[in-house]
C-alpha positions in Angstrom: -78.6 1.7 19.6 -75.9 3.7 21.3 -75.1 7.1 19.8 -71.4 7.8 19.3 -70.0 11.0 20.8 -69.2 12.2 17.3 -72.8 11.9 16.1 -74.2 13.5 19.3 -71.8 16.4 19.0 -72.6 16.8 15.3 -76.3 17.1 15.9 -75.7 19.8 18.5 -73.4 21.7 16.2 -75.9 21.5 13.4 -78.5 23.1 15.8 -76.0 25.9 16.4 -75.4 26.3 12.7 -79.1 26.5 12.1 -79.5 29.1 14.8 -76.8 31.3 13.1 -78.3 31.0 9.6 -81.8 31.9 10.8 -80.8 34.6 13.3 -82.6 32.6 16.1 -81.3 32.7 19.7 -81.1 29.2 21.1 -81.7 28.7 24.8 -81.7 24.9 25.0 -81.4 22.9 28.2 -78.0 23.6 29.8 -76.5 20.3 28.7 -77.6 20.6 25.1 -75.9 23.6 23.6 -77.2 26.5 25.6 -75.5 29.9 24.9 -75.8 33.2 26.7 -74.2 36.5 26.3 -74.3 40.0 27.8 -72.5 43.3 28.5 -71.0 44.3 31.8 -70.3 48.0 32.5 -66.8 47.7 34.0 -66.2 51.5 34.4 -68.2 54.5 33.4 -68.5 54.6 29.6 -66.7 51.2 29.4 -68.7 48.2 28.4 -67.3 44.7 28.1 -69.0 41.9 26.1 -68.9 38.2 27.0 -70.3 35.1 25.3 -70.8 31.8 27.1 -71.3 28.4 25.5 -72.3 25.5 27.8 -70.4 22.3 27.2 -72.0 19.8 24.8 -70.5 16.5 25.8 -72.9 13.7 25.0 -71.9 11.7 28.1 -71.6 14.4 30.7 -73.6 17.4 32.0 -71.9 20.8 31.8 -71.6 20.7 35.6 -69.2 17.8 35.3 -66.8 19.6 33.0 -64.6 22.7 33.5 -65.3 26.3 32.5 -62.6 27.7 30.2 -62.2 31.5 29.6 -60.3 32.3 26.4 -58.4 35.5 26.1 -57.1 36.7 22.7 -54.0 38.8 21.9 -53.3 42.0 20.1 -54.1 43.8 22.2 -57.3 44.4 20.2 -57.9 40.8 19.1 -61.4 39.5 19.7 -62.0 36.3 21.7 -65.7 36.1 20.6 -64.5 36.5 17.0 -61.1 35.0 16.3 -60.8 32.7 19.3 -64.3 31.4 18.8 -64.6 31.1 15.0 -61.0 30.6 14.1 -59.7 28.4 16.9 -61.7 26.6 19.6 -65.5 27.4 19.2 -68.1 25.0 17.9 -68.3 26.6 14.4 -65.5 27.8 12.1 -65.6 31.1 10.3 -67.6 29.5 7.4 -70.2 28.4 10.0 -69.2 24.7 9.6 -68.9 22.4 12.6 -65.4 22.2 14.1 -64.3 18.7 14.9 -61.7 19.8 17.4 -63.9 22.3 19.3 -63.1 22.6 23.0 -66.8 22.7 23.7 -67.0 18.9 23.8 -64.8 19.0 26.9 -65.5 22.3 28.6 -67.9 25.2 28.7 -66.4 28.2 27.0 -66.4 31.8 28.0 -65.2 34.3 25.4 -64.5 37.8 26.6 -63.7 40.8 24.4 -61.0 42.6 26.4 -59.5 45.1 26.9 -62.6 47.4 26.5 -62.9 48.5 22.9 -62.0 45.0 21.5 -64.5 43.1 19.4 -68.1 43.9 20.5 -66.8 45.6 23.7 -66.8 49.4 23.4 -66.1 52.7 25.1 -68.1 55.9 24.9 -65.2 58.2 25.5 -61.6 58.1 24.2 -60.1 58.5 27.6 -61.8 55.3 28.8 -59.5 52.9 27.0 -57.1 50.8 29.2 -53.6 51.9 29.1 -51.9 49.3 31.3 -52.2 45.8 32.6 -53.5 46.9 36.0 -56.6 48.5 34.4 -57.1 45.5 32.1 -57.1 43.2 35.2 -59.3 45.4 37.3 -61.9 45.6 34.5 -61.9 41.9 34.2 -62.5 41.5 38.0 -65.7 43.6 37.6 -66.8 41.4 34.8 -66.0 38.1 36.6 -67.7 39.3 39.8 -70.8 40.0 37.8 -70.6 36.8 35.8 -70.2 34.4 38.7 -72.9 36.3 40.7 -75.4 35.9 37.8 -74.2 32.4 36.8 -74.0 30.8 40.2 -74.1 27.3 38.6 -70.4 27.9 37.6 -69.2 29.0 41.1 -68.1 25.5 42.0 -67.0 24.3 38.6 -63.2 24.3 38.0 -62.4 27.6 36.2 -59.4 27.9 33.9 -58.0 30.8 32.0 -56.5 29.9 28.6 -54.8 32.6 26.5 -52.8 33.4 23.4 -50.1 36.0 22.6 -50.7 39.3 24.4 -53.7 37.6 25.9 -51.2 35.6 27.9 -49.7 38.7 29.4 -53.2 39.9 30.3 -54.1 36.4 31.6 -51.1 36.4 34.1 -52.2 39.8 35.6 -55.9 38.8 35.6 -55.1 35.4 37.2 -53.2 37.1 40.1 -55.9 39.6 40.7 -58.5 36.8 40.6 -56.6 34.8 43.1 -56.5 37.8 45.5 -60.2 38.5 44.9 -61.1 34.9 45.8 -59.1 35.1 49.0 -60.8 38.4 49.9 -64.2 36.9 49.2 -65.2 39.4 46.5 -65.5 36.8 43.8 -66.8 33.3 44.3 -65.3 30.8 41.8 -63.2 27.6 41.7 -60.2 29.1 40.0 -58.0 26.1 39.0 -55.3 27.4 36.8 -54.0 29.7 34.0 -52.5 28.6 30.6 -50.2 30.9 28.8 -50.1 30.1 25.1 -47.3 31.7 22.9 -47.5 34.5 25.4 -45.9 37.9 25.5 -44.6 37.4 29.1 -41.1 38.8 28.6 -41.0 40.7 25.3 -37.3 41.4 25.3 -36.5 37.7 25.7 -38.6 37.0 22.6 -36.8 39.7 20.6 -33.4 38.6 21.7 -34.1 35.0 20.6 -35.3 35.9 17.1 -31.9 36.0 15.6 -30.6 32.7 17.0 -33.9 30.9 16.2 -34.0 32.1 12.6 -30.3 31.4 12.1 -30.8 27.8 13.4 -33.7 27.4 10.9 -31.6 28.7 7.9 -33.6 31.8 7.7 -30.7 34.2 8.5 -27.1 34.2 7.3 -24.2 35.5 9.4 -24.7 39.1 8.3 -28.5 38.9 8.9 -27.9 37.4 12.4 -25.6 40.3 13.2 -28.1 42.9 12.1 -31.0 41.3 14.0 -29.0 40.9 17.1 -27.8 44.4 17.0 -31.2 45.9 17.1 -32.4 43.4 19.6 -29.6 44.6 22.0 -31.0 48.2 21.4 -34.4 46.9 22.6 -32.8 45.3 25.7 -31.0 48.6 26.5 -34.3 50.6 26.3 -36.1 48.1 28.5 -33.3 48.1 31.1 -33.6 51.8 31.2 -37.4 51.7 31.6 -37.9 53.5 28.3 -40.8 51.3 27.3 -42.3 53.5 24.5 -38.8 53.7 23.0 -38.5 49.9 23.4 -41.8 49.5 21.5 -40.5 51.6 18.6 -37.3 49.6 18.5 -39.3 46.4 18.6 -41.0 47.5 15.4 -37.6 48.3 14.0 -36.4 44.8 14.9 -39.3 43.3 13.0 -38.5 45.3 9.9 -34.9 44.1 10.1 -36.1 40.5 10.4 -38.4 40.9 7.4 -35.7 42.5 5.2 -33.3 39.7 6.0 -35.7 36.8 5.7 -37.6 37.8 2.5 -40.7 38.5 4.6 -41.0 35.5 7.0 -44.3 35.2 8.7 -44.0 36.1 12.4 -46.8 33.6 13.2 -45.4 30.6 11.3 -41.9 30.6 9.9 -42.8 28.2 7.1 -44.9 30.9 5.4 -44.5 34.5 4.3 -46.1 37.7 5.5 -48.7 39.5 3.4 -47.3 42.7 2.0 -48.1 45.6 4.3 -49.4 47.7 1.4 -52.1 45.0 0.7 -53.6 45.4 4.2 -56.4 47.8 4.7 -56.6 49.8 7.9 -58.7 52.5 9.4 -55.7 53.8 11.4 -55.0 57.5 11.6 -51.9 57.1 13.7 -49.1 59.6 13.2 -46.6 57.1 14.6 -45.6 55.0 11.6 -44.0 52.3 13.8 -47.4 51.8 15.5 -49.1 51.5 12.2 -46.8 48.7 11.1 -47.1 46.9 14.5 -50.9 47.1 14.4 -51.1 45.8 10.9 -48.8 42.9 11.7 -50.2 41.9 15.0 -53.9 42.9 15.2 -55.2 43.5 11.7 -55.1 39.7 10.8 -57.2 39.1 13.9 -59.9 41.4 12.5 -59.6 40.5 8.8 -62.4 41.4 6.4 -64.1 38.0 6.1 -64.3 37.6 9.9 -65.5 41.2 10.3 -68.3 40.5 7.7 -69.3 37.5 9.7 -69.3 39.2 13.1 -71.0 42.4 11.8 -73.5 40.4 9.8 -75.1 37.2 10.9 -73.5 37.1 14.3 -74.6 40.6 15.2 -78.1 39.8 14.0 -78.1 36.7 16.2 -76.9 38.5 19.4 -79.5 41.4 19.1 -77.9 43.4 21.9 -75.1 45.2 20.1 -75.6 49.0 20.1 -76.2 50.5 16.7 -73.1 52.7 16.9 -70.9 49.8 17.8 -69.2 47.7 15.1 -67.2 44.6 15.9 -63.5 45.5 15.8 -64.3 49.2 15.2 -62.2 50.4 18.1 -59.4 47.8 17.9 -56.8 50.3 16.6 -57.5 52.6 19.6 -57.2 49.7 22.0 -53.7 48.9 20.5 -52.6 52.5 20.5 -53.5 53.2 24.1 -51.5 50.2 25.4 -48.3 51.4 23.7 -46.5 52.1 27.0 -47.3 48.7 28.3 -46.2 46.5 25.3 -42.6 45.9 26.3 -43.0 45.5 30.1 -42.2 42.0 31.4 -44.5 40.2 33.8 -42.2 37.4 34.9 -42.6 38.6 38.4 -46.4 38.1 38.2 -45.8 34.5 37.0 -43.5 34.0 40.0 -46.2 35.3 42.3 -48.8 32.9 40.8 -46.4 29.9 41.3 -45.6 30.9 44.9 -49.3 31.3 45.6 -49.9 27.7 44.4 -51.8 28.6 41.3 -51.4 26.1 38.5 -49.5 27.7 35.6 -49.2 26.1 32.2 -46.9 27.4 29.5 -47.4 26.1 25.9 -45.8 27.2 22.7 -45.9 26.4 19.0 -42.7 25.1 17.4 -43.0 27.3 14.3 -43.9 30.6 16.1 -41.5 33.5 15.7 -43.1 36.5 17.4 -43.1 34.5 20.7 -40.7 31.7 19.8 -40.1 28.8 22.1 -36.5 29.8 22.8 -37.7 33.1 24.2 -40.3 31.3 26.4 -37.6 29.0 27.7 -35.4 32.0 28.4 -37.9 33.8 30.7 -38.9 30.5 32.4 -35.2 30.1 33.4 -35.4 33.5 35.1 -38.2 32.5 37.5 -37.3 32.8 41.2 -39.7 30.0 42.0 -38.1 27.7 44.6 -39.0 24.6 42.7 -37.6 25.7 39.4 -34.3 23.7 39.7 -36.3 20.5 40.2 -38.6 21.4 37.2 -35.5 22.1 35.0 -33.9 18.7 35.9 -36.9 16.7 34.7 -36.8 14.9 31.3 -39.6 15.9 29.0 -42.1 13.3 27.9 -43.5 12.8 24.4 -47.2 13.2 23.7 -49.3 11.7 20.9 -52.7 12.8 19.5 -54.2 9.4 20.3 -53.1 6.0 21.6 -52.9 4.6 18.0 -50.6 7.3 16.7 -46.8 6.8 16.6 -46.2 10.4 15.5 -44.9 12.7 18.2 -47.2 15.7 18.5 -45.7 17.4 21.5 -43.5 17.2 24.5 -44.4 18.1 28.1 -42.6 18.7 31.3 -44.5 19.2 34.6 -43.5 19.6 38.2 -45.9 20.5 41.0 -47.9 23.6 39.7 -45.8 24.4 36.6 -46.1 22.7 33.3 -44.6 23.4 29.9 -45.9 22.0 26.5 -43.8 22.1 23.3 -46.4 21.8 20.5 -44.9 20.5 17.3 -45.8 21.6 13.8 -47.7 24.6 15.2 -47.2 28.3 14.8 -48.5 31.1 17.0 -52.1 30.0 16.9 -51.8 26.5 18.3 -55.5 25.5 18.1 -55.7 26.6 14.5 -52.6 24.8 13.4 -52.8 21.6 15.6 -56.4 21.3 16.7 -56.2 17.7 17.9 -53.2 18.3 20.0 -54.5 21.6 21.4 -57.7 19.8 22.5 -55.7 17.0 24.1 -53.5 19.6 25.9 -56.6 21.3 27.3 -57.9 18.0 28.6 -54.5 17.3 30.2 -54.3 20.7 31.8 -57.9 20.5 33.1 -57.4 16.9 34.5 -59.5 15.1 32.0 -56.7 12.9 30.7 
């Protein structure tokens, strides 16, 4: 009797679930659900945590499938927590098997970065990353260690997938990784980077909020004028290189949006934000605009039920977390220390990646506001890549979840090493909102479909 892929995957996931419930650490054969995790000291007093799941496809060995590294946003959002248990990992936050886990088609590497995120930690306050350059250099130390210790992955196609601020970090990391491979300091088969609802050009996102909300009947004429006015102030600050001021104005723009939309959710415009007063925070910031920004963009990635899971059964399973380190305990400091980098664009880095021949994928949820699709399209049009005119002239193609479906789930446009996916009925967290389509997209990006 031939076992179906669904039944094989279910049995593996139940083993993983049993391991979590008993606190056991599974070290099964590499093609049957093996997991490994460790810390890497990336700088003095800076320790970064990673967690690897070997692919569990019933028909293929892990060596026949790609390795995907997932980077969360924030900054301060945990890949090992939110990305793993809320989006693409084998189990959801209730420790139930996820039908749309990416593990069936790729090995998954979750990294808590920047240092201080998730189970990563620093010993001294001055050790937090303050800019993208430090974030990228820290990741180079981790990846050099990882691929040296896990040599079985050196020839496997390696992709970086990301979300939100993680996309900004992914762009910088991808460029440094490309250079490191050329210089011979890291051995891996880097095959592409995917930027999901990514904070690549913050000002283009802010400038598009008004027109997007207006087109969706969430702003009237007066509201559009008010949102556009503060967006222009953000643009002016960015053009003058006043990035901390631009960050403060970004927070102001969000408040104007909330006031005029009756609290629209920045992560899915069909829902409402939770009142700020209802959110708990350990913050002791004196800058009120940073408090609001943190609560809106990081707190939900470290919410109480997920924190209880990570600091409870997951911590017990991992066994290597220092006693004085709690999951998410330094997230606020991670966010605060990156303040001067928030509003800096990285369009030029994407251009460098394209010119270097690196495969770049941009994907975005239709219902996202914080990084709405209009803003993404705006910065893509600013690329200096020589092939952009040909990319722009292409007609997009519809995508469906499966061959039997007649419902359009996405659109895609691809030319040479640039691809853009418009994911329908999804907000900011595409895998959470449209798991089937997100999985299909990953397979397309990694050449499996």
